[in-house]
N, C-alpha and C positions, 0 to 999 in steps of 0.2 A: 504494500500500500504506500502510495506517495503522500507525504505530508508536506504541505506548502504553506508558507506564511501569508500568501496572497489571499485576500478576502474572496469569498464566494459571491459572485455578482449576478449570476444568471440562475434561472430555475433548472437548467440542464446540469450545471455544475453542482447545484444542491442535490439533485436527484442522484447523480453519480456518487457523490460523497455519502449519501444515505445508503446506497447499495453497498458501498465499500464497508461502511460501518456495520450494516446488517450481516454481511459475510464474516467480518471479524468477530462480532458477538456470537454468531451461530457456531463458529469454530471454537471459540472460547467455552461456550456451554458444552459442546461435545467433549472437549478435553477435560473439563471439570467433572462431568458425569462419568466419563470413561475411567478417569483416575480414581474417583470415589468408588466405582464398581470393581476396581482391581484390574481393569483392562489396560492394554498398552496405549501408546499414542499413535496408532495408525491413522492414515488419512481417512476422514469421515466419509461415509457413503452418501449418495445423493438423498436418500430418505432421511438420514440423520441431519443433513444440512437443511433440508426443507422443514423439518420439525423445529430445528433450532432457529431458523429464520422467522418462523411464525411467532415463537416466544420472544425473540429479539425485537420483532416488529411491534409487539404489544408494549414492551418496555420503552422502545424508542418513541412510539406515539405518545405515551404518557409523558415522557421527558419533553417532547416538543410542545405539548399542551402547557406544561409547566413553564417553559421558556416564554411562550407567548403571553401567558398570564403575568409573569414577572416583568416582561417588557411593558405591558399595558399599565401595570401598577407603577413602575418607575416613571413612565411617561406622564401619568396622572400626578405624581408627586412633583415633577419638574414644572408643571404648569402653574 
């Protein structure tokens, strides 16, 4: 994954970064569960990644909602 200090300025960039983050979170969930279950760190299968991405999407959506609320609250305080 490429990390850039440049700000995200388009919806396409934001969508790509979200996809990258979902993939990273899904792989992290797989590794965490595999380690907890005593399995090795093999490459996750497509089914595992799909399940992990669904969970990661829920968490990321909640985080995005929180960020929007925080931004709105901060904008209201600045007025």
